[in-house]
PDB file of N, CA, C and O in Angstrom, chain B, residues numbered from 101:
ATOM      1  N   ARG B 101      23.742  -3.471  -5.749  1.00  0.00           N
ATOM      2  CA  ARG B 101      22.772  -4.467  -6.201  1.00  0.00           C
ATOM      3  C   ARG B 101      22.181  -5.216  -4.994  1.00  0.00           C
ATOM      4  O   ARG B 101      21.069  -4.913  -4.562  1.00  0.00           O
ATOM      5  N   ASP B 102      22.901  -6.163  -4.468  1.00  0.00           N
ATOM      6  CA  ASP B 102      22.398  -6.901  -3.297  1.00  0.00           C
ATOM      7  C   ASP B 102      22.506  -6.043  -2.042  1.00  0.00           C
ATOM      8  O   ASP B 102      21.778  -6.237  -1.069  1.00  0.00           O
ATOM      9  N   TRP B 103      23.429  -5.093  -2.088  1.00  0.00           N
ATOM     10  CA  TRP B 103      23.628  -4.224  -0.912  1.00  0.00           C
ATOM     11  C   TRP B 103      22.346  -3.462  -0.596  1.00  0.00           C
ATOM     12  O   TRP B 103      21.909  -3.399   0.553  1.00  0.00           O
ATOM     13  N   ASN B 104      21.754  -2.885  -1.636  1.00  0.00           N
ATOM     14  CA  ASN B 104      20.536  -2.108  -1.423  1.00  0.00           C
ATOM     15  C   ASN B 104      19.435  -3.008  -0.878  1.00  0.00           C
ATOM     16  O   ASN B 104      18.720  -2.631   0.050  1.00  0.00           O
ATOM     17  N   PHE B 105      19.303  -4.197  -1.454  1.00  0.00           N
ATOM     18  CA  PHE B 105      18.273  -5.139  -1.021  1.00  0.00           C
ATOM     19  C   PHE B 105      18.511  -5.546   0.436  1.00  0.00           C
ATOM     20  O   PHE B 105      17.578  -5.596   1.238  1.00  0.00           O
ATOM     21  N   ALA B 106      19.774  -5.836   0.765  1.00  0.00           N
ATOM     22  CA  ALA B 106      20.106  -6.248   2.130  1.00  0.00           C
ATOM     23  C   ALA B 106      19.800  -5.118   3.108  1.00  0.00           C
ATOM     24  O   ALA B 106      19.254  -5.347   4.187  1.00  0.00           O
ATOM     25  N   ALA B 107      20.152  -3.915   2.723  1.00  0.00           N
ATOM     26  CA  ALA B 107      19.912  -2.766   3.609  1.00  0.00           C
ATOM     27  C   ALA B 107      18.414  -2.570   3.810  1.00  0.00           C
ATOM     28  O   ALA B 107      17.952  -2.314   4.922  1.00  0.00           O
ATOM     29  N   ARG B 108      17.666  -2.693   2.720  1.00  0.00           N
ATOM     30  CA  ARG B 108      16.226  -2.493   2.811  1.00  0.00           C
ATOM     31  C   ARG B 108      15.592  -3.595   3.659  1.00  0.00           C
ATOM     32  O   ARG B 108      14.732  -3.330   4.499  1.00  0.00           O
ATOM     33  N   ALA B 109      16.027  -4.829   3.429  1.00  0.00           N
ATOM     34  CA  ALA B 109      15.492  -5.960   4.185  1.00  0.00           C
ATOM     35  C   ALA B 109      15.836  -5.802   5.663  1.00  0.00           C
ATOM     36  O   ALA B 109      15.003  -6.059   6.531  1.00  0.00           O
ATOM     37  N   GLY B 110      17.059  -5.381   5.942  1.00  0.00           N
ATOM     38  CA  GLY B 110      17.482  -5.207   7.331  1.00  0.00           C
ATOM     39  C   GLY B 110      16.652  -4.130   8.019  1.00  0.00           C
ATOM     40  O   GLY B 110      16.267  -4.273   9.179  1.00  0.00           O
ATOM     41  N   GLN B 111      16.383  -3.056   7.290  1.00  0.00           N
ATOM     42  CA  GLN B 111      15.597  -1.969   7.879  1.00  0.00           C
ATOM     43  C   GLN B 111      14.182  -2.445   8.167  1.00  0.00           C
ATOM     44  O   GLN B 111      13.617  -2.142   9.218  1.00  0.00           O
ATOM     45  N   GLY B 112      13.610  -3.197   7.221  1.00  0.00           N
ATOM     46  CA  GLY B 112      12.252  -3.700   7.406  1.00  0.00           C
ATOM     47  C   GLY B 112      12.202  -4.665   8.581  1.00  0.00           C
ATOM     48  O   GLY B 112      11.268  -4.636   9.382  1.00  0.00           O
ATOM     49  N   LEU B 113      13.220  -5.524   8.676  1.00  0.00           N
ATOM     50  CA  LEU B 113      13.257  -6.496   9.767  1.00  0.00           C
ATOM     51  C   LEU B 113      13.379  -5.772  11.102  1.00  0.00           C
ATOM     52  O   LEU B 113      12.713  -6.125  12.075  1.00  0.00           O
ATOM     53  N   ASN B 114      14.242  -4.751  11.139  1.00  0.00           N
ATOM     54  CA  ASN B 114      14.433  -4.004  12.376  1.00  0.00           C
ATOM     55  C   ASN B 114      13.127  -3.334  12.789  1.00  0.00           C
ATOM     56  O   ASN B 114      12.785  -3.296  13.971  1.00  0.00           O
ATOM     57  N   ARG B 115      12.407  -2.809  11.808  1.00  0.00           N
ATOM     58  CA  ARG B 115      11.140  -2.142  12.096  1.00  0.00           C
ATOM     59  C   ARG B 115      10.124  -3.155  12.604  1.00  0.00           C
ATOM     60  O   ARG B 115       9.363  -2.872  13.529  1.00  0.00           O
ATOM     61  N   PHE B 116      10.115  -4.343  11.991  1.00  0.00           N
ATOM     62  CA  PHE B 116       9.193  -5.399  12.394  1.00  0.00           C
ATOM     63  C   PHE B 116       9.469  -5.814  13.833  1.00  0.00           C
ATOM     64  O   PHE B 116       8.545  -5.983  14.629  1.00  0.00           O
ATOM     65  N   ILE B 117      10.756  -5.978  14.161  1.00  0.00           N
ATOM     66  CA  ILE B 117      11.135  -6.374  15.519  1.00  0.00           C
ATOM     67  C   ILE B 117      10.730  -5.290  16.513  1.00  0.00           C
ATOM     68  O   ILE B 117      10.250  -5.590  17.606  1.00  0.00           O
ATOM     69  N   ALA B 118      10.923  -4.036  16.132  1.00  0.00           N
ATOM     70  CA  ALA B 118      10.578  -2.924  17.018  1.00  0.00           C
ATOM     71  C   ALA B 118       9.075  -2.911  17.272  1.00  0.00           C
ATOM     72  O   ALA B 118       8.632  -2.753  18.410  1.00  0.00           O
ATOM     73  N   ASP B 119       8.290  -3.079  16.202  1.00  0.00           N
ATOM     74  CA  ASP B 119       6.837  -3.079  16.343  1.00  0.00           C
ATOM     75  C   ASP B 119       6.389  -4.255  17.199  1.00  0.00           C
ATOM     76  O   ASP B 119       5.503  -4.114  18.042  1.00  0.00           O
ATOM     77  N   TYR B 120       7.003  -5.420  16.981  1.00  0.00           N
ATOM     78  CA  TYR B 120       6.652  -6.612  17.748  1.00  0.00           C
ATOM     79  C   TYR B 120       6.969  -6.398  19.220  1.00  0.00           C
ATOM     80  O   TYR B 120       6.191  -6.774  20.097  1.00  0.00           O
ATOM     81  N   GLY B 121       8.127  -5.786  19.480  1.00  0.00           N
ATOM     82  CA  GLY B 121       8.520  -5.536  20.862  1.00  0.00           C
ATOM     83  C   GLY B 121       7.557  -4.575  21.545  1.00  0.00           C
ATOM     84  O   GLY B 121       7.234  -4.734  22.723  1.00  0.00           O
ATOM     85  N   ILE B 122       7.100  -3.572  20.792  1.00  0.00           N
ATOM     86  CA  ILE B 122       6.186  -2.586  21.368  1.00  0.00           C
ATOM     87  C   ILE B 122       4.845  -3.246  21.672  1.00  0.00           C
ATOM     88  O   ILE B 122       4.229  -2.977  22.703  1.00  0.00           O
ATOM     89  N   ARG B 123       4.399  -4.118  20.759  1.00  0.00           N
ATOM     90  CA  ARG B 123       3.109  -4.779  20.973  1.00  0.00           C
ATOM     91  C   ARG B 123       3.171  -5.761  22.136  1.00  0.00           C
ATOM     92  O   ARG B 123       2.261  -5.840  22.960  1.00  0.00           O
ATOM     93  N   LYS B 124       4.270  -6.503  22.176  1.00  0.00           N
ATOM     94  CA  LYS B 124       4.405  -7.508  23.237  1.00  0.00           C
ATOM     95  C   LYS B 124       4.715  -6.829  24.571  1.00  0.00           C
ATOM     96  O   LYS B 124       4.287  -7.286  25.631  1.00  0.00           O
ATOM     97  N   GLY B 125       5.466  -5.731  24.498  1.00  0.00           N
ATOM     98  CA  GLY B 125       5.805  -5.016  25.717  1.00  0.00           C
ATOM     99  C   GLY B 125       7.064  -5.596  26.338  1.00  0.00           C
ATOM    100  O   GLY B 125       7.477  -6.700  25.982  1.00  0.00           O
ATOM    101  N   PRO B 126       7.676  -4.872  27.255  1.00  0.00           N
ATOM    102  CA  PRO B 126       8.899  -5.343  27.910  1.00  0.00           C
ATOM    103  C   PRO B 126       8.641  -6.582  28.752  1.00  0.00           C
ATOM    104  O   PRO B 126       7.808  -6.555  29.658  1.00  0.00           O
ATOM    105  N   VAL B 127       9.340  -7.652  28.463  1.00  0.00           N
ATOM    106  CA  VAL B 127       9.138  -8.899  29.212  1.00  0.00           C
ATOM    107  C   VAL B 127      10.476  -9.338  29.792  1.00  0.00           C
ATOM    108  O   VAL B 127      10.549 -10.367  30.463  1.00  0.00           O
TER     109      VAL B 127
END
């Protein structure tokens, strides 16, 4: 129940962070 939601949210957050890092570039 919450596990699936947490996993999905975590994956989305990880993807968002990855995209943000790529856009901002290594600093």
